Backbone as a printed PyTorch tensor [residue, N CA C, xyz], in Angstrom:
tensor([[[ 20.8030,  21.9560, -18.0040],
         [ 20.7570,  21.3160, -16.7100],
         [ 21.7520,  22.0220, -15.7880]],

        [[ 21.3060,  22.3790, -14.5920],
         [ 22.1790,  23.0890, -13.6560],
         [ 23.1900,  22.1400, -13.0340]],

        [[ 24.2130,  22.7200, -12.3970],
         [ 25.2400,  21.9190, -11.7390],
         [ 24.6640,  21.0500, -10.6440]],

        [[ 23.6790,  21.5940,  -9.8930],
         [ 23.0600,  20.8100,  -8.8180],
         [ 22.3450,  19.5960,  -9.3980]],

        [[ 21.6470,  19.7780, -10.5190],
         [ 20.9320,  18.6570, -11.1260],
         [ 21.8920,  17.5880, -11.6240]],

        [[ 23.0950,  17.9640, -12.0040],
         [ 24.0700,  17.0090, -12.5130],
         [ 24.8250,  16.2900, -11.4030]],

        [[ 24.7450,  16.7780, -10.1820],
         [ 25.4290,  16.1470,  -9.0570],
         [ 24.7140,  14.8600,  -8.6760]],

        [[ 25.4780,  13.8010,  -8.4930],
         [ 24.9210,  12.5280,  -8.0230],
         [ 25.0050,  12.5440,  -6.5080]],

        [[ 23.8520,  12.4320,  -5.8650],
         [ 23.7760,  12.5090,  -4.4050],
         [ 23.7430,  11.1050,  -3.8270]],

        [[ 24.6460,  10.8370,  -2.9040],
         [ 24.6490,   9.5730,  -2.1780],
         [ 24.0770,   9.8480,  -0.7950]],

        [[ 22.8720,   9.3560,  -0.5380],
         [ 22.2250,   9.5110,   0.7640],
         [ 22.6430,   8.3510,   1.6470]],

        [[ 23.1280,   8.6500,   2.8470],
         [ 23.6970,   7.6190,   3.7070],
         [ 23.0190,   7.5910,   5.0710]],

        [[ 22.6530,   6.3770,   5.5040],
         [ 22.1480,   6.1490,   6.8630],
         [ 22.8990,   4.9520,   7.4290]],

        [[ 23.4380,   5.1290,   8.6370],
         [ 24.2590,   4.0700,   9.2090],
         [ 24.3160,   4.1880,  10.7240]],

        [[ 24.4160,   3.0670,  11.4020],
         [ 24.5880,   3.0560,  12.8490],
         [ 26.0710,   3.0420,  13.2190]],

        [[ 26.8750,   2.3280,  12.4600],
         [ 28.2720,   2.1330,  12.8410],
         [ 29.2750,   2.7820,  11.8910]],

        [[ 28.8000,   3.3780,  10.8120],
         [ 29.6980,   3.9940,   9.8500],
         [ 30.0090,   3.1380,   8.6390]],

        [[ 29.5430,   1.8980,   8.6300],
         [ 29.8300,   1.0140,   7.5030],
         [ 29.2190,   1.5460,   6.2060]],

        [[ 27.9950,   2.0540,   6.2570],
         [ 27.3540,   2.5670,   5.0370],
         [ 28.1280,   3.7530,   4.4670]],

        [[ 28.7090,   4.5810,   5.3380],
         [ 29.5250,   5.6910,   4.8540],
         [ 30.7480,   5.1640,   4.1040]],

        [[ 31.3770,   4.1270,   4.6620],
         [ 32.5350,   3.5370,   3.9800],
         [ 32.1250,   2.9370,   2.6430]],

        [[ 30.9670,   2.3030,   2.5940],
         [ 30.4770,   1.7250,   1.3400],
         [ 30.2020,   2.8350,   0.3300]],

        [[ 29.6300,   3.9500,   0.7670],
         [ 29.3010,   5.0640,  -0.1340],
         [ 30.5480,   5.7450,  -0.6900]],

        [[ 31.6290,   5.7250,   0.0660],
         [ 32.8690,   6.3710,  -0.4000],
         [ 33.3670,   5.7840,  -1.7120]],

        [[ 33.2320,   4.4760,  -1.8810],
         [ 33.7690,   3.8320,  -3.0840],
         [ 33.0760,   4.3030,  -4.3660]],

        [[ 31.7310,   4.2380,  -4.4570],
         [ 31.1270,   4.7450,  -5.7010],
         [ 31.3160,   6.2510,  -5.8670]],

        [[ 31.3690,   7.0030,  -4.7680],
         [ 31.6010,   8.4490,  -4.8850],
         [ 32.9570,   8.7150,  -5.5220]],

        [[ 33.9790,   8.0060,  -5.0830],
         [ 35.3130,   8.1810,  -5.6650],
         [ 35.3520,   7.7240,  -7.1270]],

        [[ 34.6800,   6.6240,  -7.4240],
         [ 34.6360,   6.1270,  -8.8050],
         [ 33.9400,   7.1320,  -9.7240]],

        [[ 32.8410,   7.7020,  -9.2610],
         [ 32.1320,   8.7130, -10.0520],
         [ 33.0420,   9.9040, -10.3250]],

        [[ 33.7820,  10.3150,  -9.3130],
         [ 34.6920,  11.4540,  -9.4740],
         [ 35.8060,  11.1440, -10.4660]],

        [[ 36.3250,   9.9010, -10.4600],
         [ 37.3760,   9.5470, -11.4230],
         [ 36.8440,   9.5500, -12.8500]],

        [[ 35.5230,   9.3970, -12.9930],
         [ 34.9020,   9.4350, -14.3140],
         [ 34.4710,  10.8500, -14.7010]],

        [[ 34.8660,  11.8320, -13.8920],
         [ 34.5780,  13.2200, -14.2110],
         [ 33.2030,  13.6970, -13.7730]],

        [[ 32.5260,  12.9280, -12.9530],
         [ 31.2030,  13.3010, -12.4760],
         [ 31.3080,  13.9290, -11.0890]],

        [[ 30.2780,  14.6320, -10.6950],
         [ 30.2460,  15.2520,  -9.3760],
         [ 29.3970,  14.3890,  -8.4560]],

        [[ 29.9710,  13.9990,  -7.3270],
         [ 29.2590,  13.1790,  -6.3510],
         [ 29.3180,  13.8640,  -4.9970]],

        [[ 28.2000,  13.7970,  -4.2760],
         [ 28.1240,  14.4300,  -2.9600],
         [ 27.4840,  13.4490,  -1.9890]],

        [[ 28.1910,  13.1350,  -0.9020],
         [ 27.6440,  12.2540,   0.1250],
         [ 26.9500,  13.1120,   1.1690]],

        [[ 25.6850,  12.7640,   1.4610],
         [ 24.9030,  13.4930,   2.4590],
         [ 24.3560,  12.4930,   3.4610]],

        [[ 24.6760,  12.7050,   4.7210],
         [ 24.0810,  11.8850,   5.7730],
         [ 22.5980,  12.1790,   5.8590]],

        [[ 21.7850,  11.1470,   6.0250],
         [ 20.3400,  11.3600,   6.0390],
         [ 19.8690,  12.2770,   7.1510]],

        [[ 20.6710,  12.4300,   8.2050],
         [ 20.2800,  13.3560,   9.2690],
         [ 20.2890,  14.8030,   8.7840]],

        [[ 20.9720,  15.0640,   7.6600],
         [ 21.0340,  16.3990,   7.0690],
         [ 20.1640,  16.5230,   5.8220]],

        [[ 19.5540,  15.4310,   5.3850],
         [ 18.7890,  15.4100,   4.1280],
         [ 17.4300,  16.0780,   4.2890]],

        [[ 17.0160,  16.7510,   3.2460],
         [ 15.7100,  17.4010,   3.1790],
         [ 15.0060,  16.9560,   1.9070]],

        [[ 13.6840,  16.9780,   1.9200],
         [ 12.9320,  16.5880,   0.7210],
         [ 13.2230,  17.4950,  -0.4670]],

        [[ 13.6890,  18.7010,  -0.2130],
         [ 14.0080,  19.6120,  -1.3130],
         [ 15.1140,  19.0610,  -2.2120]],

        [[ 15.8700,  18.0680,  -1.7260],
         [ 16.8830,  17.4270,  -2.5780],
         [ 16.2740,  16.8810,  -3.8560]],

        [[ 15.0170,  16.4030,  -3.7800],
         [ 14.3770,  15.8200,  -4.9530],
         [ 14.0510,  16.8680,  -6.0060]],

        [[ 13.9250,  18.1220,  -5.5920],
         [ 13.6920,  19.2030,  -6.5510],
         [ 15.0100,  19.7140,  -7.1320]],

        [[ 16.0940,  19.5330,  -6.3900],
         [ 17.3810,  20.0890,  -6.7810],
         [ 18.2530,  19.1220,  -7.5840]],

        [[ 18.0300,  17.8280,  -7.4060],
         [ 18.8890,  16.8180,  -8.0320],
         [ 18.0460,  15.7750,  -8.7560]],

        [[ 18.6700,  15.0640,  -9.6870],
         [ 17.9650,  14.0450, -10.4530],
         [ 18.4700,  12.6310, -10.2000]],

        [[ 19.6910,  12.4900,  -9.6940],
         [ 20.2800,  11.1620,  -9.5540],
         [ 20.7050,  10.9360,  -8.1070]],

        [[ 20.2590,   9.8010,  -7.5580],
         [ 20.5260,   9.4680,  -6.1590],
         [ 21.0130,   8.0320,  -6.0320]],

        [[ 21.8840,   7.8250,  -5.0770],
         [ 22.2710,   6.4860,  -4.6430],
         [ 22.0000,   6.4670,  -3.1440]],

        [[ 21.2260,   5.5080,  -2.7010],
         [ 20.9290,   5.3930,  -1.2790],
         [ 21.7730,   4.2640,  -0.7150]],

        [[ 22.5040,   4.5750,   0.3310],
         [ 23.3680,   3.5930,   0.9690],
         [ 22.9950,   3.5690,   2.4500]],

        [[ 22.3280,   2.5070,   2.8530],
         [ 21.8410,   2.4350,   4.2270],
         [ 22.0940,   1.0590,   4.8170]],

        [[ 22.4780,   1.0580,   6.0620],
         [ 22.5500,  -0.1990,   6.7910],
         [ 21.1890,  -0.4230,   7.4470]],

        [[ 21.0290,  -1.5400,   8.0590],
         [ 19.8600,  -1.7970,   8.8970],
         [ 20.3680,  -2.4330,  10.1820]],

        [[ 19.5010,  -2.4980,  11.1580],
         [ 19.8670,  -3.1940,  12.3820],
         [ 18.6120,  -3.8560,  12.9340]],

        [[ 18.7830,  -4.7260,  13.8980],
         [ 17.6300,  -5.4170,  14.4820],
         [ 16.9040,  -6.2330,  13.4330]],

        [[ 15.6420,  -5.9580,  13.2790],
         [ 14.7950,  -6.6560,  12.3090],
         [ 14.6350,  -5.8480,  11.0320]],

        [[ 15.7220,  -5.2600,  10.5630],
         [ 15.6730,  -4.4460,   9.3500],
         [ 15.3040,  -3.0030,   9.6210]],

        [[ 15.5060,  -2.5600,  10.8600],
         [ 15.1630,  -1.1900,  11.2380],
         [ 16.0850,  -0.1780,  10.5650]],

        [[ 15.5460,   1.0260,  10.3770],
         [ 16.2970,   2.1160,   9.7770],
         [ 17.2620,   2.6730,  10.8200]],

        [[ 18.4980,   2.9630,  10.4340],
         [ 19.4510,   3.5480,  11.3820],
         [ 18.9130,   4.8610,  11.9650]],

        [[ 19.3770,   5.1850,  13.1520],
         [ 18.8950,   6.3880,  13.8420],
         [ 18.9940,   7.6450,  12.9890]],

        [[ 20.1150,   7.8210,  12.2770],
         [ 20.2860,   9.0550,  11.5110],
         [ 19.4410,   9.0910,  10.2340]],

        [[ 18.7380,   8.0200,   9.9050],
         [ 17.8580,   8.0040,   8.7360],
         [ 16.3770,   8.0370,   9.0680]],

        [[ 16.0360,   7.8950,  10.3410],
         [ 14.6300,   7.7710,  10.7170],
         [ 13.8040,   9.0220,  10.4300]],

        [[ 14.3200,  10.2070,  10.7440],
         [ 13.5470,  11.4380,  10.5110],
         [ 13.3100,  11.6660,   9.0210]],

        [[ 14.3430,  11.4480,   8.1950],
         [ 14.1790,  11.6320,   6.7540],
         [ 13.1840,  10.6160,   6.1940]],

        [[ 13.2900,   9.3730,   6.6370],
         [ 12.3480,   8.3410,   6.1970],
         [ 10.9200,   8.7090,   6.5980]],

        [[ 10.7300,   9.1840,   7.8150],
         [  9.3930,   9.5690,   8.2770],
         [  8.8460,  10.7190,   7.4360]],

        [[  9.7000,  11.7030,   7.1490],
         [  9.2720,  12.8320,   6.3240],
         [  8.9200,  12.3700,   4.9160]],

        [[  9.7320,  11.5000,   4.3680],
         [  9.5060,  10.9870,   3.0170],
         [  8.1980,  10.2070,   2.9380]],

        [[  7.9650,   9.3180,   3.8810],
         [  6.7520,   8.5090,   3.8240],
         [  5.5130,   9.3190,   4.1770]],

        [[  5.6670,  10.3490,   5.0090],
         [  4.5410,  11.2220,   5.3480],
         [  4.1000,  12.0350,   4.1410]],

        [[  5.0550,  12.4240,   3.2990],
         [  4.7700,  13.2850,   2.1510],
         [  4.3560,  12.5300,   0.8960]],

        [[  4.5260,  11.2430,   0.8560],
         [  4.2740,  10.5190,  -0.3830],
         [  2.8010,  10.2700,  -0.5950]],

        [[  2.3530,  10.0360,  -1.7650],
         [  3.0850,  10.3400,  -2.9960],
         [  2.7360,  11.7010,  -3.5590]],

        [[  1.6020,  12.2780,  -3.2220],
         [  1.1560,  13.4630,  -3.9320],
         [  1.7430,  14.7750,  -3.4530]],

        [[  2.3430,  14.8120,  -2.2880],
         [  2.8290,  16.0830,  -1.7730],
         [  4.3370,  16.2210,  -1.8370]],

        [[  5.0110,  15.3210,  -2.4760],
         [  6.4590,  15.4560,  -2.6060],
         [  6.8030,  16.7010,  -3.4050]],

        [[  7.9410,  17.2720,  -3.1170],
         [  8.3880,  18.4620,  -3.8400],
         [  8.4520,  18.1650,  -5.3310]],

        [[  8.9060,  16.9820,  -5.6810],
         [  8.9380,  16.5670,  -7.0730],
         [  7.9960,  15.3700,  -7.1770]],

        [[  6.7430,  15.5960,  -7.5480],
         [  5.7700,  14.5060,  -7.5470],
         [  6.1520,  13.3290,  -8.4240]],

        [[  7.0030,  13.5540,  -9.4070],
         [  7.3720,  12.4710, -10.3070],
         [  8.6070,  11.7190,  -9.8350]],

        [[  9.0360,  11.9020,  -8.5720],
         [ 10.2770,  11.2520,  -8.1430],
         [ 10.1760,   9.7380,  -8.2100]],

        [[  8.9760,   9.1990,  -8.1520],
         [  8.8330,   7.7510,  -8.2480],
         [  9.0850,   7.2510,  -9.6660]],

        [[  9.1430,   8.1650, -10.6220],
         [  9.4440,   7.7530, -11.9960],
         [ 10.9260,   7.9580, -12.3280]],

        [[ 11.7270,   8.4360, -11.3640],
         [ 13.1540,   8.6030, -11.6000],
         [ 13.8140,   7.2330, -11.7530]],

        [[ 14.8160,   7.1290, -12.6170],
         [ 15.5420,   5.8650, -12.7340],
         [ 16.1520,   5.4960, -11.3790]],

        [[ 16.1740,   4.2230, -11.0720],
         [ 16.6950,   3.7910,  -9.7700],
         [ 17.4640,   2.4920,  -9.9040]],

        [[ 18.4570,   2.3640,  -9.0560],
         [ 19.2180,   1.1230,  -8.9190],
         [ 19.2510,   0.7920,  -7.4380]],

        [[ 19.1540,  -0.4420,  -7.1020],
         [ 19.2080,  -0.8500,  -5.7080],
         [ 20.3160,  -1.8780,  -5.5450]],

        [[ 21.1270,  -1.6650,  -4.5410],
         [ 22.1680,  -2.6070,  -4.1900],
         [ 22.0310,  -2.9230,  -2.7200]],

        [[ 22.5210,  -4.0550,  -2.3200],
         [ 22.4190,  -4.4310,  -0.9080],
         [ 23.7040,  -5.1240,  -0.4770]],

        [[ 24.0220,  -4.9400,   0.7780],
         [ 25.1270,  -5.6670,   1.3530],
         [ 24.7170,  -6.1060,   2.7640]],

        [[ 25.3930,  -7.0730,   3.2560],
         [ 25.0090,  -7.6090,   4.5540],
         [ 26.2580,  -8.0140,   5.3050]],

        [[ 26.1590,  -7.8880,   6.5870],
         [ 27.2790,  -8.2640,   7.4400],
         [ 27.3410,  -9.7910,   7.5600]],

        [[ 28.5440, -10.2930,   7.5940],
         [ 28.6960, -11.7430,   7.7830],
         [ 28.4050, -12.1310,   9.2220]],

        [[ 28.2390, -11.1430,  10.1050],
         [ 27.9310, -11.4110,  11.5070],
         [ 26.4510, -11.6690,  11.7360]],

        [[ 25.6080, -11.3090,  10.7530],
         [ 24.1650, -11.4800,  10.9000],
         [ 23.7200, -12.9090,  10.6720]],

        [[ 22.4210, -13.1410,  10.8660],
         [ 21.8870, -14.5060,  10.6580],
         [ 21.9250, -14.9380,   9.2190]]])
């Protein structure tokens, strides 16, 4: 397994920076455990990440009625446009996944 495949990628989308702060904690914890973690803002993300890496953590805020943050919209559009048969790694839907959620106490 190459070094890129062993890197845990944290994909981040946020309007106010809160998701970046949330992503910092697991990234630091992974590093203390001797693992390689890389935080990538979704505005810089490409579908080729799925061919290069095997493990992802997605950390995204929402706004309004659950809308995707501005810096995540293009990546989300590309991802949904390419699914499922044209993804760089067609089996990405079979990758192990964990989902976590957080919410602002200011919301409804």
